[in-house]
N, CA, C and O of each residue as an XYZ file, in Angstrom:
644
protein
N     131.946     82.476    107.314
C     130.997     83.330    106.633
C     131.389     84.782    106.865
O     131.685     85.180    107.992
N     131.389     85.572    105.796
C     131.798     86.964    105.898
C     130.649     87.831    106.403
O     129.475     87.476    106.304
N     131.032     88.961    106.938
C     130.050     89.917    107.436
C     129.420     90.625    106.239
O     130.100     90.951    105.265
N     128.132     90.855    106.326
C     127.406     91.487    105.224
C     127.760     92.972    105.146
O     127.535     93.710    106.105
N     128.319     93.424    104.000
C     128.684     94.827    103.864
C     127.502     95.715    103.423
O     127.622     96.940    103.400
N     126.370     95.096    103.078
C     125.216     95.845    102.575
C     124.550     96.575    103.732
O     124.219     95.959    104.745
N     124.348     97.901    103.591
C     123.645     98.635    104.647
C     122.266     98.015    104.902
O     121.612     97.544    103.971
N     121.838     98.016    106.135
C     120.592     97.340    106.527
C     119.396     97.790    105.690
O     118.574     96.959    105.304
N     119.283     99.077    105.406
C     118.120     99.582    104.657
C     118.130     99.175    103.192
O     117.134     99.370    102.494
N     119.245     98.608    102.708
C     119.336     98.164    101.314
C     119.286     96.643    101.175
O     119.406     96.118    100.068
N     119.110     95.945    102.273
C     119.021     94.494    102.219
C     117.609     94.103    101.774
O     116.631     94.623    102.311
N     117.491     93.201    100.810
C     116.174     92.842    100.263
C     115.158     92.379    101.308
O     113.987     92.753    101.236
N     115.584     91.584    102.258
C     114.660     91.110    103.283
C     114.142     92.273    104.123
O     112.964     92.316    104.478
N     115.013     93.193    104.430
C     114.613     94.398    105.188
C     113.655     95.250    104.364
O     112.695     95.796    104.908
N     113.901     95.373    103.059
C     113.011     96.137    102.191
C     111.643     95.466    102.117
O     110.618     96.148    102.086
N     111.623     94.147    102.090
C     110.356     93.411    102.110
C     109.596     93.701    103.411
O     108.393     93.962    103.386
N     110.293     93.657    104.527
C     109.659     93.922    105.827
C     109.106     95.346    105.895
O     108.047     95.579    106.477
N     109.830     96.296    105.296
C     109.344     97.675    105.258
C     108.069     97.791    104.434
O     107.150     98.520    104.805
N     108.013     97.065    103.306
C     106.794     97.090    102.488
C     105.617     96.506    103.250
O     104.524     97.073    103.228
N     105.822     95.390    103.918
C     104.715     94.762    104.636
C     104.276     95.597    105.836
O     103.130     95.489    106.274
N     105.156     96.416    106.365
C     104.797     97.277    107.490
C     104.155     98.583    107.025
O     103.515     99.275    107.817
N     104.321     98.918    105.765
C     103.794    100.170    105.230
C     102.278    100.114    105.083
O     101.735     99.122    104.597
N     101.611    101.151    105.491
C     100.153    101.235    105.377
C      99.721    101.100    103.920
O      98.787    100.357    103.617
N     100.378    101.797    103.035
C     100.004    101.825    101.629
C     100.330    100.518    100.913
O      99.492     99.991    100.181
N     101.519     99.998    101.111
C     101.953     98.795    100.396
C     101.361     97.519    100.987
O     101.465     96.455    100.376
N     100.753     97.605    102.146
C     100.137     96.438    102.769
C      98.779     96.108    102.144
O      98.280     94.996    102.321
N      98.173     97.050    101.416
C      96.841     96.824    100.828
C      96.731     95.500    100.095
O      95.828     94.723    100.406
N      97.605     95.197     99.132
C      97.423     93.955     98.366
C      97.945     92.706     99.065
O      97.830     91.611     98.514
N      98.509     92.833    100.251
C      99.153     91.672    100.862
C      98.185     90.715    101.543
O      98.574     89.591    101.858
N      96.942     91.115    101.784
C      96.020     90.209    102.474
C      95.143     89.428    101.497
O      95.232     88.203    101.420
N      94.292     90.143    100.748
C      93.401     89.458     99.808
C      92.982     90.423     98.705
O      93.124     91.640     98.830
N      92.466     89.851     97.628
C      91.992     90.671     96.519
C      90.776     91.484     96.948
O      90.614     92.627     96.521
N      89.927     90.910     97.783
C      88.732     91.619     98.256
C      89.119     92.849     99.087
O      88.513     93.910     98.943
N      90.118     92.706     99.948
C      90.560     93.839    100.766
C      91.159     94.942     99.883
O      90.919     96.128    100.111
N      91.931     94.542     98.887
C      92.502     95.508     97.947
C      91.391     96.216     97.176
O      91.435     97.432     96.992
N      90.407     95.463     96.733
C      89.282     96.038     95.987
C      88.510     97.044     96.835
O      88.096     98.092     96.339
N      88.318     96.725     98.110
C      87.622     97.667     99.006
C      88.373     98.987     99.122
O      87.767    100.057     99.063
N      89.683     98.915     99.286
C      90.499    100.136     99.390
C      90.404    100.967     98.113
O      90.256    102.188     98.163
N      90.492    100.291     96.975
C      90.427    101.005     95.701
C      89.040    101.597     95.476
O      88.914    102.703     94.950
N      88.005    100.870     95.870
C      86.635    101.383     95.741
C      86.432    102.606     96.634
O      85.752    103.557     96.246
N      87.016    102.581     97.820
C      86.922    103.743     98.704
C      87.587    104.959     98.067
O      87.042    106.062     98.110
N      88.757    104.760     97.481
C      89.443    105.859     96.800
C      88.629    106.385     95.627
O      88.554    107.594     95.405
N      88.018    105.466     94.873
C      87.189    105.852     93.733
C      85.988    106.660     94.208
O      85.657    107.687     93.616
N      85.332    106.201     95.279
C      84.163    106.915     95.800
C      84.519    108.295     96.345
O      83.734    109.235     96.222
N      85.693    108.418     96.944
C      86.126    109.721     97.444
C      86.417    110.697     96.303
O      86.179    111.899     96.424
N      86.925    110.175     95.215
C      87.288    111.019     94.081
C      86.104    111.312     93.159
O      86.122    112.303     92.430
N      85.093    110.474     93.184
C      83.952    110.613     92.277
C      83.268    111.986     92.355
O      83.019    112.572     91.302
N      82.952    112.529     93.527
C      82.316    113.859     93.546
C      83.177    114.946     92.900
O      82.655    115.858     92.257
N      84.483    114.845     93.072
C      85.382    115.856     92.491
C      85.378    115.744     90.974
O      85.297    116.755     90.276
N      85.464    114.515     90.457
C      85.470    114.348     89.001
C      84.121    114.716     88.389
O      84.066    115.226     87.270
N      83.029    114.459     89.120
C      81.712    114.883     88.631
C      81.620    116.402     88.586
O      81.048    116.964     87.652
N      82.175    117.061     89.580
C      82.177    118.522     89.609
C      82.991    119.083     88.442
O      82.565    120.033     87.785
N      84.140    118.504     88.192
C      84.978    118.963     87.081
C      84.274    118.697     85.749
O      84.267    119.556     84.867
N      83.681    117.507     85.604
C      82.991    117.169     84.351
C      81.774    118.067     84.128
O      81.403    118.334     82.985
N      81.159    118.528     85.202
C      79.983    119.389     85.048
C      80.355    120.772     84.510
O      79.478    121.553     84.140
N      81.632    121.067     84.467
C      82.089    122.327     83.876
C      81.968    122.331     82.367
O      82.041    123.390     81.744
N      81.787    121.175     81.774
C      81.606    121.070     80.328
C      80.133    121.314     79.991
O      79.248    120.621     80.494
N      79.888    122.288     79.150
C      78.503    122.639     78.804
C      77.778    121.469     78.138
O      76.641    121.185     78.517
N      78.382    120.768     77.154
C      77.656    119.637     76.562
C      77.338    118.542     77.586
O      76.256    117.957     77.548
N      78.268    118.263     78.494
C      78.026    117.218     79.495
C      77.005    117.664     80.534
O      76.250    116.840     81.051
N      76.974    118.918     80.837
C      76.053    119.440     81.837
C      74.604    119.154     81.447
O      73.754    118.959     82.316
N      74.324    119.130     80.160
C      72.964    118.903     79.678
C      72.702    117.442     79.336
O      71.606    117.097     78.895
N      73.689    116.588     79.534
C      73.546    115.155     79.248
C      74.009    114.384     80.491
O      75.168    113.980     80.583
N      73.093    114.186     81.441
C      73.426    113.620     82.747
C      74.048    112.219     82.658
O      75.011    111.962     83.380
N      73.559    111.304     81.821
C      74.218    109.981     81.760
C      75.683    110.074     81.312
O      76.546    109.398     81.872
N      75.958    110.896     80.320
C      77.363    111.058     79.872
C      78.188    111.768     80.935
O      79.364    111.453     81.118
N      77.584    112.723     81.637
C      78.279    113.429     82.722
C      78.708    112.429     83.788
O      79.858    112.435     84.227
N      77.776    111.569     84.204
C      78.112    110.590     85.235
C      79.150    109.591     84.730
O      80.078    109.240     85.458
N      78.999    109.134     83.492
C      79.961    108.182     82.922
C      81.354    108.804     82.840
O      82.343    108.150     83.169
N      81.439    110.055     82.407
C      82.744    110.726     82.307
C      83.378    110.905     83.682
O      84.579    110.696     83.850
N      82.566    111.293     84.664
C      83.087    111.448     86.019
C      83.543    110.131     86.617
O      84.584    110.062     87.272
N      82.754    109.078     86.389
C      83.092    107.762     86.940
C      84.371    107.206     86.317
O      85.213    106.633     87.008
N      84.504    107.383     85.004
C      85.716    106.896     84.326
C      86.931    107.701     84.772
O      88.004    107.138     84.990
N      86.771    108.990     84.906
C      87.896    109.842     85.343
C      88.342    109.491     86.756
O      89.530    109.560     87.073
N      87.395    109.116     87.599
C      87.731    108.771     88.980
C      88.515    107.456     89.065
O      89.103    107.166     90.107
N      88.536    106.664     88.002
C      89.298    105.413     87.995
C      90.795    105.649     87.829
O      91.598    104.757     88.101
N      91.167    106.823     87.393
C      92.582    107.091     87.118
C      93.410    107.045     88.400
O      94.495    106.464     88.401
N      92.931    107.635     89.482
C      93.707    107.628     90.726
C      93.932    106.207     91.260
O      95.071    105.866     91.582
N      92.889    105.360     91.367
C      93.176    103.988     91.806
C      94.160    103.257     90.893
O      94.973    102.462     91.364
N      94.088    103.522     89.599
C      95.028    102.883     88.675
C      96.457    103.356     88.948
O      97.387    102.550     88.934
N      96.634    104.636     89.192
C      97.970    105.152     89.509
C      98.488    104.584     90.830
O      99.676    104.287     90.959
N      97.599    104.434     91.803
C      98.008    103.834     93.077
C      98.457    102.391     92.873
O      99.442    101.952     93.467
N      97.733    101.658     92.032
C      98.116    100.272     91.748
C      99.463    100.193     91.035
O     100.278     99.319     91.331
N      99.688    101.093     90.111
C     100.975    101.096     89.399
C     102.108    101.367     90.373
O     103.166    100.744     90.285
N     101.895    102.295     91.305
C     102.938    102.590     92.302
C     103.210    101.371     93.177
O     104.363    101.057     93.473
N     102.151    100.690     93.587
C     102.338     99.492     94.387
C     103.038     98.392     93.580
O     103.906     97.689     94.097
N     102.651     98.254     92.319
C     103.284     97.261     91.449
C     104.789     97.518     91.347
O     105.591     96.589     91.434
N     105.157     98.769     91.165
C     106.575     99.106     91.046
C     107.343     98.772     92.324
O     108.444     98.225     92.260
N     106.775     99.094     93.474
C     107.439     98.810     94.743
C     107.602     97.318     94.995
O     108.683     96.865     95.371
N     106.527     96.546     94.790
C     106.585     95.114     95.026
C     107.465     94.409     93.999
O     108.152     93.447     94.339
N     107.457     94.869     92.748
C     108.294     94.261     91.721
C     109.774     94.487     92.023
O     110.597     93.589     91.843
N     110.101     95.681     92.480
C     111.484     95.998     92.836
C     111.990     95.052     93.932
O     113.084     94.497     93.825
N     111.194     94.878     94.972
C     111.605     94.005     96.076
C     111.671     92.553     95.609
O     112.586     91.821     95.987
N     110.714     92.137     94.796
C     110.716     90.763     94.279
C     111.993     90.479     93.491
O     112.633     89.442     93.666
N     112.347     91.418     92.625
C     113.555     91.248     91.815
C     114.797     91.156     92.701
O     115.684     90.342     92.441
N     114.866     91.982     93.741
C     116.044     91.945     94.626
C     116.082     90.659     95.451
O     117.160     90.142     95.744
N     114.929     90.150     95.822
C     114.894     88.889     96.566
C     115.321     87.715     95.681
O     115.952     86.775     96.165
N     114.991     87.760     94.423
C     115.286     86.652     93.506
C     116.755     86.613     93.069
O     117.254     85.550     92.700
N     117.441     87.732     93.104
C     118.828     87.777     92.625
C     119.782     87.078     93.588
O     119.540     87.002     94.793
N     120.856     86.577     93.025
C     121.886     85.927     93.839
C     122.851     86.941     94.432
O     123.549     86.658     95.406
N     122.882     88.116     93.839
C     123.779     89.176     94.309
C     122.952     90.390     94.706
O     121.915     90.666     94.103
N     123.406     91.104     95.708
C     122.747     92.329     96.151
C     123.558     93.514     95.645
O     124.746     93.644     95.939
N     122.902     94.364     94.889
C     123.537     95.608     94.453
C     123.224     96.652     95.522
O     122.080     96.782     95.958
N     124.249     97.393     95.939
C     124.036     98.375     97.009
C     124.976     99.556     96.835
O     125.927     99.507     96.055
N     124.695    100.598     97.566
C     125.511    101.816     97.567
C     126.120    101.984     98.954
O     125.410    101.978     99.959
N     127.426    102.133     98.998
C     128.094    102.347    100.284
C     127.981    103.788    100.734
O     127.946    104.078    101.930
N     127.924    104.680     99.773
C     127.806    106.101    100.094
C     126.745    106.688     99.173
O     126.128    105.967     98.389
N     126.539    107.968     99.268
C     125.549    108.615     98.431
C     126.059    108.972     97.054
O     125.394    109.710     96.327
N     127.229    108.465     96.673
C     127.837    108.860     95.405
C     127.644    107.813     94.324
O     128.388    107.807     93.343
N     126.691    106.950     94.469
C     126.357    105.949     93.463
C     127.585    105.142     93.024
O     127.944    105.098     91.847
N     128.195    104.525     93.995
C     129.401    103.751     93.745
C     129.097    102.270     93.553
O     129.991    101.438     93.712
N     127.882    101.928     93.222
C     127.388    100.585     92.935
C     128.281     99.418     93.251
O     129.152     99.072     92.453
N     128.088     98.808     94.384
C     128.820     97.610     94.777
C     127.887     96.410     94.657
O     126.666     96.567     94.633
N     128.456     95.226     94.582
C     127.674     93.998     94.576
C     128.244     93.045     95.611
O     129.455     92.963     95.816
N     127.338     92.329     96.252
C     127.741     91.341     97.249
C     126.929     90.079     97.006
O     125.703     90.130     96.900
N     127.611     88.956     96.920
C     126.918     87.694     96.691
C     126.304     87.206     97.999
O     126.966     87.147     99.035
N     125.025     86.861     97.923
C     124.320     86.385     99.113
C     124.833     84.998     99.486
O     125.099     84.176     98.609
N     124.970     84.741    100.769
C     125.290     83.367    101.194
C     124.111     82.454    100.855
O     122.993     82.931    100.663
N     124.352     81.169    100.781
C     123.339     80.198    100.384
C     122.102     80.268    101.282
O     120.979     80.191    100.783
N     122.283     80.407    102.568
C     121.121     80.445    103.474
C     120.284     81.697    103.237
O     119.061     81.641    103.357
N     120.905     82.817    102.907
C     120.165     84.045    102.567
C     119.375     83.835    101.283
O     118.204     84.203    101.191
N     120.036     83.236    100.293
C     119.377     83.002     99.002
C     118.142     82.135     99.163
O     117.086     82.427     98.602
N     118.284     81.063     99.938
C     117.149     80.164    100.139
C     115.986     80.883    100.811
O     114.833     80.744    100.402
N     116.298     81.638    101.829
C     115.254     82.369    102.556
C     114.601     83.417    101.651
O     113.376     83.538    101.614
N     115.417     84.162    100.932
C     114.893     85.194    100.030
C     114.018     84.591     98.929
O     112.977     85.150     98.582
N     114.446     83.446     98.379
C     113.656     82.782     97.332
C     112.309     82.316     97.864
O     111.291     82.448     97.185
N     112.303     81.771     99.074
C     111.040     81.339     99.669
C     110.086     82.519     99.868
O     108.895     82.419     99.576
N     110.607     83.607    100.353
C     109.773     84.785    100.565
C     109.282     85.341     99.232
O     108.119     85.725     99.106
N     110.165     85.384     98.242
C     109.775     85.899     96.923
C     108.682     85.040     96.308
O     107.730     85.567     95.733
N     108.807     83.732     96.422
C     107.850     82.833     95.782
C     106.541     82.705     96.547
O     105.478     82.616     95.932
N     106.596     82.694     97.864
C     105.387     82.398     98.638
C     104.745     83.622     99.289
O     103.603     83.543     99.741
N     105.441     84.730     99.344
C     104.867     85.935     99.941
C     104.665     87.047     98.912
O     103.602     87.664     98.861
N     105.680     87.298     98.101
C     105.624     88.436     97.177
C     104.886     88.090     95.887
O     104.116     88.909     95.385
N     105.103     86.902     95.345
C     104.429     86.536     94.085
C     102.909     86.598     94.174
O     102.278     87.096     93.241
N     102.292     86.117     95.249
C     100.832     86.252     95.352
C     100.375     87.718     95.370
O      99.327     88.053     94.817
N     101.158     88.572     96.001
C     100.831     90.008     96.019
C     100.893     90.563     94.606
O     100.012     91.314     94.189
N     101.929     90.195     93.873
C     102.045     90.656     92.488
C     100.887     90.135     91.636
O     100.401     90.838     90.750
N     100.454     88.926     91.900
C      99.307     88.371     91.185
C      98.038     89.159     91.457
O      97.271     89.443     90.538
N      97.811     89.517     92.728
C      96.630     90.325     93.070
C      96.707     91.699     92.433
O      95.703     92.223     91.951
N      97.895     92.283     92.429
C      98.060     93.607     91.812
C      97.812     93.539     90.309
O      97.148     94.409     89.746
N      98.338     92.519     89.668
C      98.131     92.371     88.228
C      96.655     92.181     87.909
O      96.145     92.742     86.939
N      95.982     91.400     88.716
C      94.536     91.195     88.530
C      93.774     92.503     88.697
O      92.890     92.815     87.899
N      94.111     93.267     89.728
C      93.432     94.539     89.974
C      93.718     95.540     88.857
O      92.820     96.270     88.436
N      94.951     95.580     88.379
C      95.289     96.485     87.274
C      94.502     96.093     86.031
O      94.002     96.957     85.310
N      94.392     94.797     85.781
C      93.633     94.327     84.621
C      92.163     94.712     84.728
O      91.565     95.161     83.750
N      91.583     94.541     85.900
C      90.172     94.899     86.100
C      89.976     96.399     85.898
O      89.037     96.819     85.223
N      90.856     97.201     86.479
C      90.725     98.660     86.329
C      90.938     99.107     84.887
O      90.235     99.993     84.401
N      91.891     98.506     84.210
C      92.117     98.855     82.801
C      90.893     98.488     81.963
O      90.487     99.250     81.086
N      90.306     97.322     82.234
C      89.096     96.916     81.507
C      87.944     97.865     81.803
O      87.190     98.229     80.901
N      87.806     98.268     83.062
C      86.759     99.233     83.419
C      86.968    100.573     82.729
O      86.014    101.199     82.266
N      88.214    101.006     82.663
C      88.518    102.269     81.977
C      88.144    102.191     80.495
O      87.519    103.106     79.958
N      88.525    101.108     79.849
C      88.204    100.940     78.435
C      86.697    100.828     78.212
O      86.152    101.434     77.289
N      86.033    100.052     79.057
C      84.585     99.907     78.945
C      83.885    101.243     79.191
O      82.954    101.605     78.472
N      84.335    101.964     80.203
C      83.741    103.266     80.509
C      83.974    104.274     79.400
O      83.090    105.070     79.084
N      85.155    104.245     78.810
C      85.440    105.169     77.717
C      84.563    104.855     76.498
O      84.069    105.762     75.827
N      84.379    103.563     76.224
C      83.511    103.206     75.091
C      82.053    103.532     75.413
O      81.285    103.890     74.519
N      81.672    103.410     76.678
C      80.320    103.766     77.089
C      80.074    105.273     76.907
O      79.006    105.694     76.463
N      81.086    106.068     77.259
C      80.960    107.528     77.088
C      80.753    107.882     75.606
O      79.993    108.792     75.275
N      81.434    107.157     74.737
C      81.291    107.412     73.300
C      79.920    106.966     72.786
O      79.339    107.599     71.904
N      79.412    105.864     73.351
C      78.149    105.310     72.879
C      76.946    106.138     73.335
O      75.926    106.189     72.647
N      77.067    106.773     74.474
C      75.918    107.550     74.989
C      75.666    108.797     74.226
O      74.740    109.541     74.547
């Protein structure tokens, strides 16, 4: 068996371990309820700021239900952006775990090399991708769907009021 030429920080398993150790990327790794709590906390922290900004609008200032609806919908944007960032990070690692070859850079000059994973690496990476990363991606997709639906519902509510 040959020695792995891929730098440690570019190995898919190492990248997975870094994600699971990260405070931010660990949110969706436990449960949907835990992820929802984190997103709700972010929404609640942002809500007073968005209400303050929305109150700068003279028509909204005199229409309290629309003011609150506009502020609440606007506060959903940050949690949605956080979810998209997490989705991108987890999808990147999932894709690298699923591939049979590892694309890596030996230097900072973008010299794109590829190294074929040994069979035992592939098996381990596939197991982690299927049983650890896929459930996280499922929770993220569910949360993104819920937030997108809330955004659309809130926007239609703002129009209806």
